[in-house]
N, C-alpha and C positions, 0 to 999 in steps of 0.2 A: 663228383659232376653228375647232378640228378636231370635226367630226362622224365619230363612230363609226358604222358601217353594221353592223348585225347580223343575218345572213339564215342562219336555220337551213335544214340541207336535210336530205333523207332520198330518196335516187335521184334521177331526171328531171335528168340532168345537161344534157341540150338545153335545158331550160328555165333553168337555173342560168347556164349559158354565156350565153343570150341577154340574161338579167337583169343579168349583169356586165358586158356589152358595151354594154348601153343605159346603165348607169352611167358609164361610161368616157367614152361620148360625149356625154353629156347635163348632166353635173356640173361645175359651174364654181368649187365652193369647196370648202375645203381637207377631204378626207375620207380615213379609212380603212376597210377593208370588212374584215369579221371572219367568216368562213364557220363555222357550227359544225355538222361534218357527223354525222349520226346514222347513223353504220354502213352507208352507202351500199354497195352492191355492182356498183354501174354503171360503174365508173372515175372517179367525181367525186374520188376521192383523189387520184390522181395527175395528172388534167387541172387541179386547181386550182393547180398549181405554175407553170403558162405565166402565171398571174397575177400581177403584181407587186405590185400593191398589197393584195394579200390576205393577210390573215394567216387561219392554217388550224387549227381545233381539230377532233380525230377522236375521236370516241367509240367505245366499243368495243360501245355498244347503242343503241337509241332512244331518246332522252329527251324526244323531243316537244318541242312549240313552246316551253312556258313553261320549263321547265328549262334547255334550250338556248339561250333569250335570256337566261337571269340569268346562264348559263355565259359567254356571250360579252361581256354587259356588265362583268361583275367584270372582264375582262383588257382591256376597253376602255382608250383613252387620252384620247377626246375629250371636251370639255365638255357636247357633246351625244348623245345615243344615238339612232339612228334604226331601228326595227326594219320590218323588209322581208321578205316572202314570196319565195321564189326563183321564183314563178311570175309574177311582174311584171315589166314593161316601162317604165322610167323615161322621160318625156319632156324636152324642151327647159327646163330652168327650174326643174324641180320642187321641188329640194331648196332652192334659193335661195329661191323663194317660198314654203316651209315656215319659214324661218329668218326671214325678214322678217316673217311673223305673230309667232312665237312672242319673238323682241326687240322687239316692239313696245310690250308691256307687262307688267311683273312678274307680273302676276297670270293670265297665259295659261301653264296647266301641259303641256298637251298640244296637239298640232296634227296634223290628220290631212289626207289628200289624198283628191280624188275619184278614184274608180276606175273605169273603164271595161272593159266586156266586149272583148277583142280582136277577135271576130268579127263583132259586131255594132254597135260603139259606143254601146252604151246603158249607162246607168248600174248598175254594181254597188253602189257605195258613196258616199254623198253625206251621210253622217251615220246616227247608229243613236238610235233612240227606243226607250220603253219603253210596251210596252201589258199593262196586268194584270201588269206585273212582267217581263213576256219581251221581248228585245230582239229589234230588226229592224231591215232596212235601209231607210230613208225612200226614197222616189222609185225604187224596184228595178225594173230594166228598164224604167223612162222615158227619153226620147230625152236626150243629153246637154245639148241646146241648153234643156232647161227653165229657164224663167226662177228659179224658187224654187231649183233646185240649182246656181246660179249666183251666190247671195247669201253671203258669209263669216257663218256663225253658229255659236252656241254649241249644243251638245247633249249628252245626257247619256254618249255616248261616240263612238268613233271606233274604226276597224277597227284590230288590230294588223298587218293587212297592210301597212301603211305608216302609221307614228306615229313623229312627234318628241315629244322632251322633254329636259329636262336630266339629267344621268347622274346627279349626286349627287342629285335627287329621287328619281328613280325607285330608287336604292338606300335613300333615307331611308324610303321608303313600302315598303320591303320586297319589291321588283322585282313579278313575276309569282306569282301564288298557284300553286304547283305542285302542288296538288289538282285542277286543272283540266286535263284531258287535249286538246287540241288544241281548245280552244272556250270561249268566255266568259271566259277569263284576260283580253283585253283591256278587256272591259266592265267586270269586276271592278275593275281598274286606274283606269279612268276615273273609276269613282264614288269610289273613294280618294280620288284625285285633288281630286275635288268635296268631299268630305270636308274635306280638309285645306286648303280655302280658295281653291282654285285654279278655273281654268276649262278646259275641255275644246272648241275650237274646231276648226271645218271650213274648211278652205280650198278653195275651188273652182278657183283658179288654178293650183294644182298638179296636173296630170293625170299617173296612173300607168294604166296597161292590167294587167289582173290577170285570168289565165286561172282562177283559184279552183280550189280544193278538188283540188287535182292530187294531194297527198299520199297514197301509200295508208292506208285507215285513219282518212281526214281525220273522218267522222263517225261512228265507233265508238262513242263515248262520248257522244254527244248528248245522251241521255237523263239520265244520270249527270251530267253537267256542270250540265245546266239544275237537276236538281233539288238539287244542291250550291249551285249560284247562288241560287236562291230562299230557301233554310234560312240560307244566310249572310246574305242582306241582310232578309229578312222583311219587315216593316210599313215600313222604312226606305225601301224602293222606291216607295212612294207618294209621294213628293214628287218623284220622277225621271219618273213617269209622264206619258203624253201623251195 
């Protein structure tokens, strides 16, 4: 069972290298890595050649997260696709634990990891909730040992920084909505997974460290993304509100 790990990049080679090395050390399942490089200028293109398990796609302009992830998935060979930010560090068994959850029940459509800040070990992501239609990370900056954050639970969404799902299901749903620019495309996808009759599950046993917002211009379109998200979903968001 092959898992395709799709990693969009734009510069920050040091982070990408650390991410790739952590996958190599801590991943025991069959996998391939597809790095979609959005016109990096820091040597990423040449440096990727040293990684034998990496297939690289090189774009001549920055296609952003949604477009790059869709592009990588179309070229993926795995039964499952794992979307991963390049500023993450995988820990032992991270992917095995995600696979165990998603293969345990047919109705699980997406599963996501617990993300921690590397410098503090505090929680960055333990599931996404909606309040008045606006998404937010639950237990943000709480201790990693918090009991509630260590329970496997269903949430409206999990973050695209580390998200696993069936490749065919992702493609059937149309992939990430490319009108979003580096924000909200992951929440939008998860809500569409729910609408299709599947569930979104947070897996606290899968732990990934995430620096967060490392790519230049990460929050440049925050307001536009939120406005489009609210317009797209409208009153349907009420059923997801916490």
